N, CA and C atoms as an extended XYZ file, in Angstrom:
162
Properties=species:S:1:pos:R:3:atomname:S:1:resname:S:1:resid:I:1 pbc="F F F"
N         0.845       -1.176        0.000 N   MET     1
C         0.000        0.000        0.000 CA  MET     1
C         0.890        1.239        0.000 C   MET     1
N         0.537        2.171       -0.816 N   SER     2
C         1.277        3.421       -0.906 CA  SER     2
C         1.037        4.264        0.338 C   SER     2
N         2.050        5.003        0.772 N   THR     3
C         1.897        5.853        1.950 CA  THR     3
C         0.934        7.008        1.695 C   THR     3
N         0.644        7.323        0.452 N   LYS     4
C        -0.327        8.385        0.175 CA  LYS     4
C        -1.748        7.941        0.506 C   LYS     4
N        -1.937        6.645        0.743 N   ASN     5
C        -3.243        6.104        1.090 CA  ASN     5
C        -3.362        5.753        2.566 C   ASN     5
N        -2.445        6.281        3.379 N   VAL     6
C        -2.431        5.993        4.809 CA  VAL     6
C        -2.477        7.305        5.574 C   VAL     6
N        -3.300        7.356        6.607 N   ALA     7
C        -3.364        8.541        7.457 CA  ALA     7
C        -3.102        8.123        8.893 C   ALA     7
N        -2.290        8.888        9.583 N   THR     8
C        -2.026        8.629       10.996 CA  THR     8
C        -2.213        9.919       11.777 C   THR     8
N        -2.515        9.779       13.018 N   ARG     9
C        -2.686       10.941       13.876 CA  ARG     9
C        -2.437       10.505       15.316 C   ARG     9
N        -1.730       11.323       16.062 N   THR    10
C        -1.543       11.100       17.486 CA  THR    10
C        -2.586       11.935       18.212 C   THR    10
N        -3.302       11.296       19.116 N   LEU    11
C        -4.393       11.965       19.816 CA  LEU    11
C        -4.093       12.037       21.312 C   LEU    11
N        -4.557       13.114       21.915 N   ALA    12
C        -4.451       13.245       23.364 CA  ALA    12
C        -5.449       12.307       24.021 C   ALA    12
N        -5.182       11.954       25.239 N   ARG    13
C        -6.101       11.083       25.978 CA  ARG    13
C        -7.201       11.935       26.596 C   ARG    13
N        -8.085       12.409       25.725 N   ASP    14
C        -9.123       13.357       26.093 CA  ASP    14
C       -10.320       13.118       25.175 C   ASP    14
N       -11.517       13.257       25.714 N   LEU    15
C       -12.704       13.008       24.890 CA  LEU    15
C       -12.821       13.977       23.718 C   LEU    15
N       -12.184       15.140       23.803 N   ALA    16
C       -12.188       16.072       22.668 CA  ALA    16
C       -11.455       15.466       21.469 C   ALA    16
N       -10.605       14.499       21.714 N   SER    17
C        -9.877       13.835       20.636 CA  SER    17
C       -10.796       13.036       19.731 C   SER    17
N       -11.937       12.623       20.243 N   VAL    18
C       -12.890       11.856       19.426 CA  VAL    18
C       -13.348       12.708       18.245 C   VAL    18
N       -13.729       13.945       18.522 N   ALA    19
C       -14.171       14.849       17.450 CA  ALA    19
C       -13.031       15.140       16.481 C   ALA    19
N       -11.826       15.313       17.007 N   ALA    20
C       -10.670       15.577       16.148 CA  ALA    20
C       -10.388       14.385       15.235 C   ALA    20
N       -10.514       13.191       15.766 N   ALA    21
C       -10.285       11.984       14.965 CA  ALA    21
C       -11.327       11.866       13.859 C   ALA    21
N       -12.584       12.115       14.198 N   ARG    22
C       -13.654       12.055       13.192 CA  ARG    22
C       -13.445       13.098       12.104 C   ARG    22
N       -13.105       14.319       12.507 N   ALA    23
C       -12.897       15.388       11.528 CA  ALA    23
C       -11.714       15.066       10.619 C   ALA    23
N       -10.656       14.553       11.192 N   GLY    24
C        -9.493       14.185       10.388 CA  GLY    24
C        -9.814       13.086        9.394 C   GLY    24
N       -10.555       12.099        9.847 N   ALA    25
C       -10.940       11.005        8.955 CA  ALA    25
C       -11.820       11.518        7.821 C   ALA    25
N       -12.769       12.371        8.150 N   SER    26
C       -13.644       12.937        7.118 CA  SER    26
C       -12.851       13.709        6.075 C   SER    26
N       -11.880       14.490        6.540 N   ALA    27
C       -11.051       15.270        5.617 CA  ALA    27
C       -10.241       14.367        4.704 C   ALA    27
N        -9.654       13.324        5.269 N   HIS    28
C        -8.865       12.402        4.442 CA  HIS    28
C        -9.748       11.670        3.439 C   HIS    28
N       -10.901       11.224        3.871 N   LEU    29
C       -11.805       10.541        2.947 CA  LEU    29
C       -12.221       11.459        1.806 C   LEU    29
N       -12.472       12.714        2.110 N   ALA    30
C       -12.829       13.670        1.054 CA  ALA    30
C       -11.662       13.869        0.091 C   ALA    30
N       -10.448       13.975        0.621 N   ASN    31
C        -9.267       14.133       -0.241 CA  ASN    31
C        -9.051       12.924       -1.145 C   ASN    31
N        -9.463       11.772       -0.669 N   TRP    32
C        -9.301       10.544       -1.444 CA  TRP    32
C       -10.542       10.223       -2.274 C   TRP    32
N       -11.517       11.135       -2.330 N   ALA    33
C       -12.771       10.950       -3.070 CA  ALA    33
C       -13.535        9.716       -2.586 C   ALA    33
N       -13.557        9.536       -1.272 N   LEU    34
C       -14.252        8.402       -0.671 CA  LEU    34
C       -15.329        8.872        0.308 C   LEU    34
N       -16.009        9.953       -0.051 N   GLU    35
C       -17.009       10.535        0.836 CA  GLU    35
C       -18.115        9.555        1.210 C   GLU    35
N       -18.386        8.587        0.353 N   GLU    36
C       -19.456        7.638        0.636 CA  GLU    36
C       -19.142        6.759        1.845 C   GLU    36
N       -17.886        6.718        2.262 N   LEU    37
C       -17.484        5.922        3.427 CA  LEU    37
C       -17.471        6.730        4.719 C   LEU    37
N       -17.802        8.013        4.630 N   ASP    38
C       -17.663        8.914        5.770 CA  ASP    38
C       -18.483        8.481        6.981 C   ASP    38
N       -19.751        8.230        6.816 N   PHE    39
C       -20.611        7.918        7.962 CA  PHE    39
C       -20.102        6.696        8.719 C   PHE    39
N       -19.884        5.605        8.009 N   THR    40
C       -19.460        4.365        8.651 CA  THR    40
C       -18.081        4.509        9.281 C   THR    40
N       -17.167        5.123        8.554 N   THR    41
C       -15.804        5.272        9.054 CA  THR    41
C       -15.761        6.119       10.318 C   THR    41
N       -16.439        7.262       10.303 N   THR    42
C       -16.390        8.132       11.479 CA  THR    42
C       -17.137        7.518       12.663 C   THR    42
N       -18.182        6.749       12.402 N   LEU    43
C       -18.887        6.065       13.477 CA  LEU    43
C       -17.977        5.047       14.165 C   LEU    43
N       -17.354        4.195       13.381 N   VAL    44
C       -16.467        3.166       13.936 CA  VAL    44
C       -15.250        3.811       14.601 C   VAL    44
N       -14.666        4.782       13.954 N   LEU    45
C       -13.498        5.455       14.521 CA  LEU    45
C       -13.836        6.130       15.845 C   LEU    45
N       -14.986        6.790       15.908 N   GLY    46
C       -15.396        7.424       17.154 CA  GLY    46
C       -15.526        6.431       18.292 C   GLY    46
N       -16.097        5.272       18.010 N   GLU    47
C       -16.216        4.227       19.030 CA  GLU    47
C       -14.853        3.705       19.467 C   GLU    47
N       -13.973        3.471       18.508 N   LEU    48
C       -12.635        2.966       18.848 CA  LEU    48
C       -11.852        3.964       19.685 C   LEU    48
N       -11.885        5.230       19.301 N   VAL    49
C       -11.151        6.247       20.055 CA  VAL    49
C       -11.740        6.395       21.453 C   VAL    49
N       -13.064        6.413       21.546 N   THR    50
C       -13.710        6.519       22.864 CA  THR    50
C       -13.309        5.355       23.755 C   THR    50
N       -13.324        4.161       23.226 N   ASN    51
C       -12.939        2.986       24.005 CA  ASN    51
C       -11.462        3.026       24.408 C   ASN    51
N       -10.615        3.519       23.538 N   ALA    52
C        -9.187        3.608       23.849 CA  ALA    52
C        -8.928        4.617       24.960 C   ALA    52
N        -9.689        5.694       24.961 N   ILE    53
C        -9.513        6.732       25.987 CA  ILE    53
C        -9.994        6.230       27.340 C   ILE    53
N       -11.100        5.515       27.329 N   ASN    54
C       -11.655        4.991       28.594 CA  ASN    54
C       -10.873        3.791       29.013 C   ASN    54
């Protein structure tokens, strides 16, 4: 997989990071012309980040 198709982000251990993670994912999906995956991706990502913080 090309590195242009990978996104990483370091998040603080804070619930505000959930919104930042969702926004970042949405932006990357839009840049990759994958807007149709936005709802599912941000939903799953939000749950994963929330669980990691707790």
